[in-house]
Backbone as numpy.savetxt, mean C-alpha at the origin, in Angstrom:
# Nx Ny Nz CAx CAy CAz Cx Cy Cz
-6.17 -52.13 -48.48 -7.33 -53.02 -48.53 -8.59 -52.18 -48.71
-9.41 -52.60 -49.73 -10.70 -51.94 -49.93 -11.75 -52.63 -49.09
-12.49 -51.83 -48.28 -13.49 -52.41 -47.39 -14.66 -51.48 -47.24
-15.85 -52.08 -47.16 -17.05 -51.28 -46.92 -17.24 -50.96 -45.44
-16.73 -51.84 -44.56 -16.95 -51.68 -43.11 -15.97 -50.71 -42.46
-14.74 -50.70 -42.90 -13.73 -49.87 -42.26 -13.02 -49.01 -43.29
-13.09 -47.70 -43.09 -12.42 -46.77 -43.98 -11.29 -46.11 -43.19
-10.12 -46.74 -43.23 -8.99 -46.25 -42.42 -8.60 -44.81 -42.78
-8.65 -44.47 -44.03 -8.28 -43.13 -44.45 -9.22 -42.09 -43.86
-10.53 -42.42 -43.84 -11.51 -41.49 -43.28 -11.32 -41.33 -41.78
-11.02 -42.46 -41.11 -10.80 -42.39 -39.66 -9.59 -41.53 -39.33
-8.53 -41.68 -40.09 -7.32 -40.88 -39.88 -7.59 -39.40 -40.11
-8.36 -39.13 -41.18 -8.69 -37.73 -41.49 -9.55 -37.12 -40.39
-10.52 -37.92 -39.88 -11.37 -37.42 -38.79 -10.57 -37.13 -37.53
-9.63 -38.00 -37.22 -8.79 -37.82 -36.04 -7.93 -36.56 -36.16
-7.39 -36.37 -37.36 -6.56 -35.19 -37.61 -7.39 -33.91 -37.51
-8.61 -33.95 -38.07 -9.49 -32.78 -38.01 -9.84 -32.44 -36.55
-10.09 -33.48 -35.75 -10.44 -33.28 -34.34 -9.32 -32.58 -33.58
-8.08 -33.06 -33.81 -6.92 -32.44 -33.13 -6.72 -31.00 -33.62
-6.89 -30.81 -34.92 -6.70 -29.47 -35.48 -7.75 -28.50 -34.95
-9.01 -28.97 -34.84 -10.08 -28.13 -34.30 -9.79 -27.71 -32.86
-9.24 -28.66 -32.08 -8.89 -28.36 -30.69 -7.81 -27.30 -30.62
-6.78 -27.44 -31.46 -5.70 -26.45 -31.49 -6.21 -25.09 -31.95
-7.10 -25.11 -32.96 -7.64 -23.86 -33.47 -8.49 -23.16 -32.40
-9.27 -23.95 -31.68 -10.10 -23.39 -30.62 -9.24 -22.75 -29.52
-8.15 -23.44 -29.17 -7.24 -22.91 -28.15 -6.62 -21.60 -28.60
-6.17 -21.56 -29.85 -5.56 -20.35 -30.38 -6.54 -19.18 -30.40
-7.76 -19.45 -30.82 -8.77 -18.39 -30.89 -9.14 -17.89 -29.50
-9.20 -18.80 -28.54 -9.49 -18.39 -27.16 -8.39 -17.50 -26.62
-7.14 -17.89 -26.85 -6.00 -17.11 -26.38 -5.97 -15.72 -27.02
-6.24 -15.67 -28.31 -6.20 -14.38 -29.01 -7.36 -13.49 -28.59
-8.49 -14.09 -28.26 -9.65 -13.29 -27.87 -9.54 -12.76 -26.43
-8.87 -13.52 -25.55 -8.74 -13.09 -24.15 -7.43 -12.36 -23.87
-6.42 -12.65 -24.70 -5.11 -12.04 -24.46 -4.27 -12.84 -23.48
-4.80 -13.96 -22.98 -4.07 -14.78 -22.01 -3.64 -16.10 -22.65
-2.42 -16.51 -22.32 -1.94 -17.81 -22.78 -2.59 -18.93 -21.97
-2.83 -18.65 -20.69 -3.44 -19.64 -19.80 -4.84 -19.18 -19.45
-5.84 -19.89 -19.93 -7.24 -19.57 -19.64 -7.89 -20.60 -18.73
-7.23 -21.71 -18.55 -7.70 -22.73 -17.60 -6.48 -23.54 -17.17
-6.64 -24.30 -16.11 -5.53 -25.11 -15.61 -5.05 -26.11 -16.65
-5.92 -26.50 -17.60 -5.53 -27.46 -18.64 -4.45 -26.88 -19.55
-4.43 -25.55 -19.69 -3.45 -24.93 -20.59 -2.03 -25.05 -20.05
-1.87 -24.83 -18.74 -0.54 -24.93 -18.11 -0.75 -24.94 -16.60
-0.88 -26.14 -16.04 -1.21 -26.27 -14.63 -0.14 -25.64 -13.73
1.11 -25.93 -14.01 2.20 -25.39 -13.19 2.31 -23.87 -13.34
2.18 -23.41 -14.60 2.25 -21.97 -14.85 1.13 -21.21 -14.16
-0.09 -21.80 -14.15 -1.22 -21.16 -13.50 -0.98 -21.04 -12.00
-0.40 -22.06 -11.41 -0.12 -22.03 -9.97 0.87 -20.92 -9.63
1.93 -20.83 -10.42 2.95 -19.80 -10.18 2.36 -18.41 -10.37
1.62 -18.24 -11.46 1.03 -16.93 -11.76 0.02 -16.51 -10.71
-0.76 -17.45 -10.20 -1.75 -17.14 -9.16 -1.05 -16.69 -7.88
0.06 -17.35 -7.57 0.81 -16.97 -6.37 1.40 -15.57 -6.52
1.91 -15.28 -7.72 2.45 -13.95 -7.97 1.36 -12.89 -7.93
0.19 -13.22 -8.46 -0.93 -12.27 -8.46 -1.37 -11.95 -7.03
-1.45 -12.98 -6.18 -1.83 -12.76 -4.78 -0.81 -11.88 -4.07
0.46 -12.11 -4.39 1.52 -11.31 -3.77 1.44 -9.85 -4.21
1.29 -9.62 -5.51 1.25 -8.24 -6.00 -0.01 -7.52 -5.53
-1.12 -8.24 -5.43 -2.34 -7.63 -4.94 -2.17 -7.18 -3.48
-1.56 -8.05 -2.67 -1.30 -7.69 -1.27 -0.34 -6.53 -1.17
0.65 -6.49 -2.05 1.62 -5.39 -2.03 0.97 -4.06 -2.39
0.00 -4.11 -3.30 -0.71 -2.89 -3.67 -1.43 -2.30 -2.47
-2.07 -3.17 -1.69 -2.74 -2.71 -0.46 -1.72 -2.20 0.54
-0.59 -2.91 0.66 0.45 -2.49 1.60 1.01 -1.12 1.21
1.12 -0.86 -0.09 1.59 0.44 -0.55 0.62 1.55 -0.13
-0.69 1.25 -0.23 -1.67 2.22 0.25 -1.56 2.41 1.76
-1.29 1.30 2.46 -1.10 1.39 3.91 0.02 2.35 4.26
1.15 2.23 3.56 2.30 3.08 3.88 1.99 4.54 3.61
1.22 4.81 2.55 0.86 6.19 2.24 -0.08 6.76 3.30
-1.07 5.96 3.71 -1.99 6.41 4.75 -1.27 6.62 6.08
-0.38 5.70 6.40 0.37 5.80 7.65 1.29 7.02 7.64
1.91 7.27 6.49 2.77 8.45 6.39 1.96 9.73 6.58
0.78 9.77 6.01 -0.09 10.94 6.18 -0.47 11.13 7.64
-0.74 10.03 8.33 -1.07 10.11 9.75 0.09 10.66 10.56
1.29 10.13 10.30 2.47 10.59 11.02 2.76 12.06 10.73
2.55 12.47 9.48 2.80 13.86 9.12 1.78 14.79 9.80
0.55 14.30 9.96 -0.46 15.09 10.67 -0.03 15.31 12.12
0.43 14.25 12.76 0.88 14.37 14.15 2.10 15.28 14.25
3.02 15.14 13.31 4.23 15.96 13.33 3.89 17.43 13.11
2.92 17.70 12.24 2.49 19.07 12.01 1.88 19.69 13.25
1.10 18.89 13.99 0.51 19.39 15.23 1.60 19.72 16.24
2.61 18.85 16.34 3.70 19.10 17.28 4.57 20.27 16.85
4.59 20.55 15.55 5.30 21.73 15.08 4.65 22.99 15.64
3.30 23.01 15.65 2.59 24.14 16.25 2.81 24.21 17.75
2.85 23.05 18.39 3.15 23.01 19.82 4.52 23.61 20.07
5.47 23.24 19.24 6.83 23.77 19.39 6.85 25.28 19.20
6.12 25.78 18.21 6.06 27.23 17.98 5.46 27.96 19.17
4.43 27.36 19.74 3.81 28.00 20.92 4.75 27.98 22.12
5.47 26.90 22.30 6.42 26.83 23.41 7.55 27.85 23.24
7.97 28.05 22.00 9.01 29.05 21.74 8.49 30.44 22.12
7.25 30.74 21.73 6.67 32.04 22.09 6.53 32.18 23.61
6.10 31.10 24.25 5.97 31.13 25.71 7.33 31.33 26.38
8.37 30.77 25.81 9.71 30.96 26.35 10.16 32.42 26.17
9.80 33.00 25.03 10.12 34.41 24.81 9.43 35.28 25.87
8.17 34.96 26.16 7.43 35.72 27.17 8.07 35.55 28.54
8.48 34.31 28.85 9.10 34.05 30.15 10.43 34.79 30.26
11.18 34.82 29.17 12.46 35.53 29.18 12.25 37.03 29.39
11.23 37.58 28.75 10.93 39.00 28.91 10.44 39.30 30.31
9.56 38.43 30.85 9.01 38.65 32.18 10.06 38.52 33.27
11.11 37.73 33.02 12.14 37.52 34.04 13.05 38.74 34.19
12.98 39.67 33.25 13.86 40.84 33.30 13.32 41.89 34.27
14.24 42.56 34.93 13.87 43.56 35.94 13.11 44.74 35.34
13.24 44.95 34.05 12.56 46.06 33.40 11.06 45.84 33.25
10.60 44.60 33.44 9.18 44.30 33.30 8.45 44.62 34.59
7.44 45.47 34.49 6.65 45.84 35.66 5.62 44.77 35.96
4.92 44.93 37.07 3.87 43.99 37.45 2.76 43.97 36.41
2.41 45.14 35.90 1.38 45.20 34.86 1.85 44.50 33.59
3.13 44.68 33.28 3.69 43.99 32.10 3.59 42.49 32.26
3.93 42.02 33.44 3.90 40.58 33.69 2.49 40.04 33.64
1.53 40.85 34.13 0.13 40.41 34.06 -0.32 40.27 32.61
0.09 41.22 31.78 -0.28 41.17 30.36 0.37 39.98 29.68
1.63 39.76 30.00 2.33 38.62 29.41 1.76 37.30 29.92
1.36 37.28 31.19 0.77 36.08 31.75 -0.55 35.74 31.05
-1.29 36.78 30.67 -2.55 36.57 29.98 -2.31 35.88 28.63
-1.32 36.36 27.88 -0.99 35.71 26.61 -0.45 34.30 26.84
0.35 34.17 27.88 0.93 32.87 28.22 -0.18 31.85 28.52
-1.19 32.29 29.27 -2.30 31.39 29.60 -3.09 30.98 28.35
-3.27 31.95 27.42 -3.99 31.64 26.19 -3.24 30.59 25.37
-1.92 30.74 25.33 -1.11 29.75 24.62 -1.16 28.40 25.32
-1.16 28.43 26.63 -1.26 27.18 27.39 -2.56 26.45 27.12
-3.66 27.20 27.02 -4.96 26.60 26.70 -4.93 25.94 25.32
-4.32 26.64 24.36 -4.24 26.09 23.01 -3.31 24.89 22.94
-2.27 24.89 23.75 -1.39 23.71 23.84 -2.21 22.47 24.19
-3.04 22.61 25.22 -3.88 21.50 25.63 -4.84 21.08 24.53
-5.39 22.07 23.81 -6.33 21.77 22.74 -5.66 20.97 21.63
-4.46 21.39 21.23 -3.76 20.68 20.15 -3.37 19.28 20.58
-2.82 19.15 21.76 -2.35 17.84 22.21 -3.51 16.87 22.45
-4.63 17.37 22.93 -5.74 16.49 23.28 -6.69 16.21 22.11
-6.77 17.13 21.15 -7.83 17.03 20.15 -7.36 16.87 18.70
-6.07 16.74 18.46 -5.61 16.48 17.10 -6.05 15.08 16.68
-6.73 15.00 15.53 -7.26 13.72 15.07 -6.84 13.41 13.64
-6.96 12.15 13.28 -6.75 11.71 11.90 -7.81 10.66 11.60
-8.66 10.96 10.64 -9.75 10.05 10.32 -10.72 9.87 11.47
-10.86 10.91 12.31 -11.80 10.84 13.43 -11.23 10.21 14.68
-9.96 9.79 14.65 -9.33 9.16 15.81 -8.23 10.06 16.36
-8.20 10.21 17.67 -7.18 11.05 18.29 -5.78 10.49 18.02
-4.83 11.42 17.91 -3.46 11.01 17.59 -2.52 11.10 18.77
-2.53 12.20 19.47 -1.49 12.45 20.47 -1.91 11.93 21.85
-2.37 12.78 22.73 -2.72 12.34 24.09 -3.87 11.34 24.04
-3.61 10.12 24.52 -4.64 9.09 24.52 -5.01 8.58 23.15
-4.16 8.85 22.15 -4.48 8.45 20.79 -3.49 7.46 20.20
-3.49 7.36 18.88 -2.70 6.35 18.16 -1.21 6.50 18.40
-0.70 7.74 18.32 0.73 7.97 18.47 1.19 7.69 19.90
0.27 7.83 20.85 0.63 7.65 22.26 0.72 6.18 22.66
0.44 5.28 21.73 0.52 3.85 22.03 1.42 3.17 21.00
1.69 1.90 21.21 2.52 1.15 20.27 1.78 0.97 18.96
2.44 1.26 17.86 1.81 1.17 16.54 2.47 0.05 15.73
1.63 -0.70 15.02 2.12 -1.75 14.13 1.60 -1.48 12.73
2.50 -1.28 11.79 2.12 -0.99 10.41 2.27 -2.25 9.57
1.24 -2.56 8.77 1.28 -3.70 7.86 1.93 -3.24 6.55
3.18 -3.65 6.33 3.94 -3.10 5.21 4.24 -4.14 4.14
3.52 -5.25 4.14 3.75 -6.28 3.13 2.54 -7.17 2.98
2.66 -8.14 2.07 1.53 -9.02 1.77 1.44 -10.20 2.72
2.47 -10.46 3.52 2.45 -11.59 4.44 2.34 -11.11 5.88
1.94 -12.01 6.77 1.71 -11.64 8.17 2.98 -11.21 8.88
4.13 -11.64 8.39 5.39 -11.31 9.05 5.94 -9.94 8.65
5.38 -9.35 7.61 5.88 -8.07 7.11 5.19 -6.91 7.82
5.69 -6.60 9.00 5.13 -5.52 9.80 6.25 -4.59 10.26
5.86 -3.40 10.70 6.81 -2.41 11.20 6.26 -1.84 12.50
7.00 -2.00 13.58 6.55 -1.55 14.89 7.22 -0.23 15.26
6.41 0.72 15.74 6.91 2.01 16.21 6.23 2.30 17.54
7.02 2.62 18.55 6.45 2.90 19.88 7.00 4.22 20.40
6.15 5.24 20.37 6.51 6.57 20.87 5.71 6.92 22.13
5.08 5.91 22.71 4.21 6.14 23.86 4.92 6.81 25.02
6.11 6.33 25.35 6.86 6.90 26.47 7.23 8.36 26.21
7.63 8.65 24.98 8.03 10.01 24.63 6.83 10.97 24.65
5.67 10.49 24.18 4.46 11.33 24.21 4.04 11.59 25.66
4.15 10.57 26.50 3.82 10.75 27.93 4.73 11.79 28.57
6.00 11.80 28.15 6.94 12.77 28.69 6.57 14.19 28.24
6.10 14.31 27.00 5.65 15.62 26.52 4.50 16.13 27.38
3.52 15.27 27.67 2.38 15.66 28.50 2.85 16.09 29.88
3.76 15.32 30.43 4.28 15.65 31.77 5.00 16.99 31.76
5.81 17.24 30.75 6.57 18.49 30.69 5.67 19.69 30.41
4.66 19.50 29.55 3.74 20.60 29.26 2.88 20.92 30.48
2.51 19.89 31.21 1.75 20.11 32.45 2.56 20.95 33.43
3.87 20.72 33.47 4.74 21.48 34.36 4.93 22.92 33.88
4.73 23.14 32.59 4.95 24.46 32.00 3.77 25.40 32.24
2.54 24.87 32.13 1.36 25.73 32.23 0.22 25.05 32.98
-0.37 25.75 33.90 -1.52 25.20 34.63 -2.74 25.11 33.74
-2.73 25.84 32.64 -3.87 25.86 31.73 -4.06 24.53 31.00
-3.05 23.67 31.01 -3.19 22.37 30.35 -4.26 21.53 31.04
-4.30 21.63 32.38 -5.20 20.76 33.13 -6.35 21.52 33.81
-6.21 22.81 34.02 -7.24 23.56 34.73 -7.57 24.85 33.98
-8.57 25.58 34.52 -8.95 26.88 33.94 -8.44 28.02 34.81
-7.70 27.70 35.85 -7.21 28.73 36.77 -6.18 29.61 36.08
-6.11 30.86 36.53 -5.11 31.79 36.00 -3.74 31.35 36.47
-2.80 31.29 35.55 -1.46 30.83 35.88 -0.62 31.89 36.56
0.45 31.43 37.18 1.40 32.35 37.83 2.82 32.08 37.36
2.96 31.45 36.22 4.30 31.07 35.76 5.18 32.29 35.51
4.61 33.36 34.99 5.41 34.55 34.69 5.36 35.58 35.81
4.26 35.66 36.50 4.13 36.65 37.57 4.87 36.24 38.83
5.11 34.92 39.00 5.74 34.47 40.24 7.14 33.90 40.04
7.35 33.17 38.92 8.64 32.49 38.76 9.04 32.43 37.29
9.16 33.57 36.66 9.45 33.62 35.23 10.78 32.99 34.89
11.80 33.22 35.71 13.12 32.69 35.41 13.14 31.16 35.43
12.48 30.57 36.43 12.42 29.11 36.52 11.61 28.52 35.37
10.61 29.27 34.90 9.77 28.79 33.81 10.56 28.63 32.52
11.60 29.46 32.37 12.42 29.34 31.16 13.01 27.94 31.06
13.51 27.42 32.16 14.10 26.08 32.16 13.09 24.99 31.87
11.87 25.10 32.45 10.86 24.07 32.21 10.39 24.09 30.76
10.36 25.28 30.17 10.00 25.39 28.76 11.05 24.76 27.85
12.30 24.94 28.20 13.37 24.30 27.43 13.25 22.78 27.49
12.91 22.28 28.66 12.72 20.83 28.81 11.55 20.34 27.98
10.44 21.12 27.98 9.26 20.74 27.20 9.57 20.76 25.71
10.31 21.76 25.27 10.70 21.84 23.85 11.52 20.63 23.45
12.45 20.22 24.30 13.28 19.06 24.00 12.43 17.79 23.88
11.41 17.66 24.74 10.53 16.49 24.70 9.72 16.46 23.41
9.20 17.64 23.03 8.42 17.72 21.80 9.28 17.39 20.59
10.48 17.93 20.56 11.37 17.68 19.42 11.77 16.21 19.34
11.85 15.54 20.47 12.19 14.11 20.46 11.08 13.30 19.79
9.83 13.66 20.12 8.71 12.95 19.48 8.67 13.27 17.98
8.90 14.53 17.63 8.91 14.92 16.22 10.01 14.15 15.47
11.14 13.98 16.10 12.22 13.23 15.47 11.82 11.78 15.23
11.15 11.19 16.22 10.69 9.81 16.07 9.66 9.66 14.96
8.76 10.64 14.86 7.76 10.61 13.80 8.41 10.75 12.42
9.38 11.65 12.34 10.08 11.84 11.07 10.84 10.60 10.63
11.49 9.95 11.59 12.24 8.73 11.27 11.30 7.62 10.78
10.14 7.49 11.44 9.17 6.47 11.04 8.62 6.77 9.65
8.34 8.06 9.38 7.81 8.44 8.07 8.84 8.18 6.96
10.11 8.47 7.24 11.17 8.20 6.27 11.28 6.71 5.98
11.18 5.92 7.03 11.26 4.47 6.86 10.09 3.97 6.00
8.90 4.51 6.24 7.74 4.10 5.44 7.91 4.49 3.98
8.56 5.61 3.74 8.81 6.02 2.35 9.72 5.02 1.65
10.75 4.55 2.35 11.64 3.54 1.77 10.89 2.22 1.55
10.01 1.89 2.48 9.19 0.68 2.34 8.34 0.78 1.08
7.73 1.94 0.87 6.88 2.15 -0.31 7.69 1.96 -1.60
8.88 2.55 -1.64 9.71 2.44 -2.84 10.10 0.99 -3.11
10.42 0.26 -2.05 10.80 -1.15 -2.21 9.61 -1.98 -2.68
8.44 -1.73 -2.09 7.24 -2.46 -2.50 6.91 -2.18 -3.96
7.08 -0.93 -4.37 6.81 -0.56 -5.76 7.72 -1.33 -6.71
8.99 -1.46 -6.35 9.94 -2.20 -7.17 9.58 -3.68 -7.26
9.28 -4.27 -6.12 8.93 -5.70 -6.09 7.64 -5.95 -6.87
6.65 -5.08 -6.65 5.36 -5.25 -7.32 5.51 -5.16 -8.83
6.30 -4.21 -9.30 6.49 -4.03 -10.74 7.10 -5.28 -11.37
8.14 -5.81 -10.73 8.80 -6.99 -11.29 7.96 -8.26 -11.15
7.17 -8.34 -10.09 6.30 -9.50 -9.92 5.19 -9.51 -10.97
4.65 -8.32 -11.27 3.63 -8.22 -12.32 4.22 -8.59 -13.68
5.46 -8.16 -13.91 6.11 -8.50 -15.18 6.30 -10.01 -15.29
6.70 -10.64 -14.18 6.90 -12.09 -14.19 5.59 -12.83 -14.44
4.52 -12.37 -13.80 3.21 -12.99 -14.01 2.75 -12.80 -15.45
3.05 -11.63 -16.02 2.68 -11.37 -17.41 3.38 -12.29 -18.38
4.65 -12.59 -18.11 5.39 -13.50 -18.99 4.77 -14.90 -18.99
4.17 -15.27 -17.86 3.56 -16.59 -17.75 2.16 -16.60 -18.35
1.38 -15.57 -18.04 -0.04 -15.57 -18.39 -0.35 -14.98 -19.77
0.37 -13.96 -20.19 0.02 -13.24 -21.41 0.40 -14.02 -22.67
-0.45 -13.90 -23.68 -0.21 -14.61 -24.93 0.72 -13.78 -25.83
1.56 -14.48 -26.58 2.38 -13.85 -27.61 1.53 -13.82 -28.88
1.01 -12.64 -29.23 0.07 -12.54 -30.34 0.69 -12.96 -31.67
1.96 -12.67 -31.88 2.61 -13.04 -33.14 2.66 -14.55 -33.30
3.11 -15.22 -32.23 3.23 -16.69 -32.28 1.86 -17.34 -32.39
0.89 -16.85 -31.58 -0.42 -17.49 -31.56 -1.19 -17.23 -32.85
-0.96 -16.07 -33.48 -1.59 -15.80 -34.78 -1.08 -16.76 -35.83
0.23 -17.03 -35.79 0.81 -17.99 -36.73 0.25 -19.38 -36.49
0.09 -19.76 -35.20 -0.47 -21.07 -34.88 -1.91 -21.19 -35.38
-2.69 -20.10 -35.22 -4.07 -20.14 -35.68 -4.15 -20.30 -37.20
-3.30 -19.57 -37.90 -3.28 -19.67 -39.37 -2.92 -21.08 -39.81
-1.93 -21.66 -39.13 -1.52 -23.03 -39.46 -2.65 -24.02 -39.21
-3.36 -23.83 -38.08 -4.47 -24.74 -37.76 -5.60 -24.59 -38.77
-5.86 -23.36 -39.20 -6.93 -23.16 -40.20 -6.59 -23.86 -41.50
-5.32 -23.79 -41.92 -4.90 -24.44 -43.16 -4.98 -25.96 -43.03
-4.56 -26.47 -41.88 -4.63 -27.91 -41.66 -6.08 -28.39 -41.62
-6.97 -27.56 -41.05 -8.38 -27.94 -41.00 -8.98 -28.01 -42.40
-8.62 -27.05 -43.24 -9.10 -27.07 -44.62 -8.57 -28.29 -45.37
-7.28 -28.59 -45.15 -6.68 -29.75 -45.83 -7.30 -31.04 -45.33
-7.52 -31.13 -44.02 -8.12 -32.35 -43.47 -9.53 -32.57 -43.97
-10.28 -31.49 -44.05 -11.66 -31.59 -44.56 -11.67 -32.08 -46.01
-10.74 -31.55 -46.79 -10.65 -31.97 -48.20 -10.29 -33.44 -48.31
-9.37 -33.90 -47.47 -8.97 -35.31 -47.52 -10.06 -36.23 -47.02
-10.85 -35.73 -46.04 -11.97 -36.55 -45.56 -12.99 -36.75 -46.69
-13.18 -35.70 -47.48 -14.08 -35.82 -48.63 -13.57 -36.83 -49.64
-12.24 -36.81 -49.86 -11.66 -37.77 -50.80 -11.74 -39.19 -50.27
-11.51 -39.38 -48.97 -11.54 -40.74 -48.40 -12.93 -41.33 -48.46
-13.95 -40.49 -48.35 -15.33 -40.99 -48.40 -15.70 -41.49 -49.81
-14.92 -41.07 -50.83 -15.22 -41.53 -52.20 -14.63 -42.90 -52.49
-13.85 -43.45 -51.53 -13.25 -44.76 -51.76 -14.27 -45.88 -51.79
-15.40 -45.67 -51.12 -16.45 -46.71 -51.16 -16.98 -46.93 -52.57
-16.94 -45.87 -53.38 -17.41 -46.00 -54.77 -16.48 -46.90 -55.58
-15.22 -47.00 -55.17 -14.29 -47.88 -55.85 -14.67 -49.34 -55.57
-15.14 -49.61 -54.35 -15.60 -50.97 -54.03 -16.79 -51.36 -54.88
-17.69 -50.42 -55.03 -18.90 -50.70 -55.81 -18.57 -50.94 -57.28
-17.50 -50.27 -57.78 -17.14 -50.45 -59.18 -16.65 -51.86 -59.44
-16.09 -52.52 -58.43 -15.64 -53.91 -58.59 -16.81 -54.88 -58.73
-17.97 -54.48 -58.21 -19.15 -55.36 -58.22 -19.97 -55.20 -59.49
-19.60 -54.23 -60.32 -20.38 -54.00 -61.54 -20.00 -55.03 -62.61
């Protein structure tokens, strides 16, 4: 039907052009940003899933840093206790030498002097070893219950409690040398060298127990880090499959939309010439 009031062909062409322009705009946005989903309108369900994955991977990244920082802290404490162990071994050597009948009183006094110096340093290491400005051993982080945040959720924690073992180390070291708590000259070698050997062995066992606990916790954190790395990698890949645009497919879609837009524009021009056919009937 020829009509001056309604041009159905033009309306159809305009509708087609509008849809094509929308598709072309979407394709160009995706190609310019690199994302398939740029707003919830693009894929509401996909955006929700991808956002959840992004939050998880972001939390895991922080948790991975937590495990590295915590491992460094534990290694710092273990290194300090390694020095404590070395000093206790030297003190035991001195006690063993002083307990022998061949050691004179002057020898024992000289050995006691070195023993006292080591005892003073024992106290310094145990009381003043810090990590990030915070004490670690006596009265510090390692001496209390520790909770490590090893995941993105509130339930993903790791508890380590070496408080009792650290307290035992303090007790045993106090029994080994008076220099831990006072400035008085000790008599461990000059008065009871043989008995001191036994107390030193006990102190060494206590220190090694704490070192073992620190090593076990550090190993566990290393496994946690590796697991988090694996989960994070795969979660990022999953989010990428949802969010990232396929450039080959989207480029083809854009080309198709451009061709359809050109064709629609041409047809709209042709449909607008139909009114001239009506006028020709009136001539």
